Every structure is written in C-alpha cells, then in structure tokens.
C-alpha positions in Angstrom: 31.7 -14.6 12.5 28.3 -13.0 11.8 25.3 -14.2 13.7 22.4 -15.1 11.5 18.8 -14.6 12.5 16.4 -17.3 11.6 13.9 -16.6 8.8 10.3 -16.7 10.0 7.6 -17.9 7.6 6.2 -14.4 7.0 9.6 -13.1 5.9 10.2 -16.1 3.6 6.8 -15.5 2.0 7.6 -11.8 1.5 11.0 -12.6 0.0 9.8 -15.2 -2.4 6.4 -13.8 -3.4 5.6 -13.0 -7.0 6.1 -9.3 -7.6 4.8 -9.1 -11.2 3.8 -6.8 -12.6 7.0 -4.9 -11.5 6.9 -1.3 -10.3 10.0 0.4 -8.9 9.9 2.2 -5.6 10.5 5.5 -7.5 7.5 4.8 -9.7 5.4 3.7 -6.8 6.2 7.0 -5.0 5.1 9.0 -8.1 1.7 7.3 -8.0 1.1 7.4 -4.2 -0.4 10.8 -3.8 -3.0 10.4 -6.6 -3.9 6.8 -5.6 -4.3 7.5 -1.9 -6.4 10.6 -2.5 -8.6 8.7 -5.0 -9.3 6.0 -2.4 -10.0 8.5 0.4 -12.1 10.8 -1.8 -15.0 8.4 -2.2 -16.8 6.1 0.2 -18.9 4.3 -2.3 -16.2 2.1 -3.8 -16.5 3.7 -7.2 -13.1 5.3 -7.2 -10.5 4.4 -9.7 -8.9 1.2 -8.6 -5.2 1.0 -7.8 -3.2 -0.2 -10.8 -2.2 -3.9 -10.3 1.5 -3.0 -10.3 0.9 -0.3 -7.6 -1.2 -2.7 -5.5 1.4 -5.6 -5.8 4.2 -3.3 -5.0 2.6 -1.9 -1.8 1.8 -5.5 -0.7 5.4 -6.5 -1.2 7.4 -3.4 -0.2 7.1 -2.5 3.5 8.7 0.9 3.0 6.3 2.0 0.2 3.4 0.5 2.2 4.3 2.6 5.2 4.7 5.7 3.1 1.1 5.2 1.7 -0.3 4.6 5.2 1.5 7.7 6.5 0.1 9.8 3.7 -3.4 8.4 4.3 -3.2 9.3 8.0 -1.8 12.7 7.2 -4.5 13.8 4.8 -7.4 12.0 6.4 -8.9 15.1 7.9 -9.1 16.7 4.4 -11.6 14.0 3.5 -13.5 14.1 6.8 -11.9 10.8 8.0 -10.0 9.8 11.1 -6.5 8.4 10.5 -7.8 5.0 11.4 -10.7 5.3 8.8 -8.2 6.4 6.2 -5.8 3.5 6.7 -8.8 1.1 6.8 -9.8 2.3 3.3 -6.3 2.0 2.0 -6.0 -1.6 3.4 -9.4 -2.5 2.0 -8.3 -1.4 -1.5 -5.1 -3.3 -1.2 -7.0 -6.4 -0.2 -9.3 -6.3 -3.2 -8.6 -9.0 -5.8 -7.5 -7.6 -9.1 
C-alpha cells in the first residue's frame, strides 16, 4: 500500500487555481529570456509588461518560476543589480495586476 501525504492548503490552491490563459512550459521557456531581461533593464516601471499568459504560468508553475528566478539572478550583474534586487523586480512584476 502506498502512503499518501496530506494536501496542505497551498498545494490545493496551486492545483485548483485558474491557469487561463494557457501557456505551455515550452512556450514559457521561449519567452523567459526576453521577459526577464526587459524587467531587469529598466528601473522606472516603463518596461514592456509580461504577457498575461506568461505571468499566470509563472505564478502556477514552480519549475518555470524557478527557471525565471535563476535567470534573473544569473544576469543581474549585467544590469547593475544584485541577485536579490533582480529577483525582487521579477517578483514585483509577477505581483502586478493585469
């Protein structure tokens, strides 16, 4: 018999949350470089916003979210930012209402 782990409220929310508009992980990966660099390249908030599909996907897919965070940390110095500043900009953009 397989042991089952209880579902915590955060996991239930993630599994049942609306993921429209849909974006596959492959399509998300294709957008990640340009989107992350656009957010890191400006500090005045006037960069091109994430597409709604990209934003929703990163909020719902831990693997793609981690990939975007890792990229932001990796290229932060190219934009004169610390890794923490870069991830803060990424998270702020994700938190913006569409």
